[in-house]
N, C-alpha and C positions, 0 to 999 in steps of 0.2 A: 475406503471409497478407493475405484480406479482413477489411477491418474493417465488421462490424457494430454493435458495442453501444460502442465508442468514437469516432462520428463528429465528434463536434466537437472533440477532439482532436489526429484526425487534421488534418483545416480546418485548425488552430491550432498548428502542429509549434513556430511560432515566435512568441512576442509582445514586443510593445514598450514599458515602463512609460512611463507617458504623464508623468511630472514629469523623469526622468532622460535620458531615451530610451535606456535599456540595455535590448539586446533578447535575449529569455532565449528558449533555442533547444532545444527537447526532444534528450534524447540515448539512443538506443534499444539493445538488446543483441538478439545475432543468437538464430536460430530453435534452435541447437546450444546456446548458451547454457540459453534454456527449456527445453532435452528437458531437459539438468542437472538443471534447478532441479524438473520435475519428477520423475525419476528419485529426487531424493535429500526433497522434501519430500510426494510424493505416491503413493510407491512406485511410481513409473514410467508410473502415471495420467496423460491428458493434465489438464489445470487448466481451469477453469473459459474458455470462450470470454472471455469480459470484463478477463480479468485477464495470461492470454497477450496480447490486446492491449494494451494497458499496457506486459507487459514488454518487447516488440513495440517500440512507439512511443516507448518512455521509462524502460527498467528499467534506464539506466543516470545517468537526471537526469530530475524533471519537475519544472517550475515550481510546482505546487501542492500535491507531496507533498517531504516532507520525509523525507530515508534518513540523517538523522543522519550522525555521521561515518564513518559506511560507504562503502568505495570500488568496494562490489560487490554486490548480489545476493544472493550467500550470505555476506558477512560483514554484511549487513542481519539476515538470517536469524540469524544464529551469532548478533549482538550482543543481537537481542529474546531470543531461549530463553534464552542466556545470564541478562538480568536476572530471568528466570520463579526462580530460587534465589537472587537480590541482597536485599539488606535487611531482610535477618534470618531472612527468609518463603521460604518455598520454593511455588510456584505450579504446575499445573500445566490444560494443557487437553490432554483424549483426542484429541479428533478433528484431522483433518487441517487445516492450517490454514497461511495464508502472511501474512507482516508487509506491508502497502502503507507505514505512515508509522510514523515518532516523532518524540514532540514530551516535553514536560514534563521536560528534561533527561537522560533514560532509565527514568523511569517506566512510560509512558505510550505504548502503541499503539492502532496500527489494524490490524483485520486483518480478512481471508475466513477462512471455513470453506469448503474445497474439497469439499463436498460437498454441498451447496445449489443446484447448476443453474449456468448458464452465465454468469447474472448476480447472483451471490450478493449477498448480505445484506452492511454494514458493523457490526463489533461494533469495542469501546474497551477494551481492556485497560488498569488502574490498580493498578500494580504495588504501590500505600502503603493499601491498602485492608487493613479487616478482618472479620471472619475470610478467609483464603486460600477459602473458596467459590464456585464459579465463578459462582452466581446472585449475589455480592455484587460480583464486584472483574470482570467481565467484562457489558458491557451494548449490547445493540442499541443502533445507532444511528440506526435505521428510514429507512435510503437503503439504494439499493443500490451496488455500484460504479460501475456506468456515471452513477448521476445525483452521486457523492460526486464526484467527477469533473470529471461537466458543472457541477457545483454554484460549483467551486474556478476552474475557466475564466470563469467569467462573473463572477463577480468579478472575477480579475486586466484581462478585457477592459471593465469596468464602473470600471478605475483603482482597487479595491479591494487591498489585501493580503490575498491568502487563507491563511492562517493567526493 
C-alpha cells in the first residue's frame, strides 16, 4: 500500500522508550481484514486513505492509540458501539463512522466519520454527557486523522507519554 498521509508513522514503525529502552513496534492488519471492515462499517465502500493507512500500518497495535481491551479492530468497533447504549442512556451516530481510540474506562472514544474525504477530522464521543444529543456529546477535535497520529508520534519521539 502506498503511504501518503501517515508517512511519519510509516517512518517510525518502531520506537524506543527513552527511560526503559523498551521497543514498541506497530502491529499491522492485512488488506483482506481492511476489506472486511470496509464491508461491515462502510457498506463496502473504501475507507478514507488515512484510515486505510493507519489500519495497514498499525491496525493490530499502535503505540499512540489505545484499542482498549480489544484484540482486533472488529472487537474495538463492537465494543464502542455497544457502549452507545450503556450507562443508562442511548446514543446514536447517524453517519458512517470508525472508532480509532478508546479511553476513560470505556465511556469515551475518538472516531472519524467515513464520509469526510481522504484525511477526515477526528471527533471525540463522551458517553456520560447529558442530554444525548449529537451536538452535546460529540465534539470535533479540530485536527484531521493524520495530524492526530503525527501529534502522538512527536510526543513519543520527544520522550513524552502520548496519552
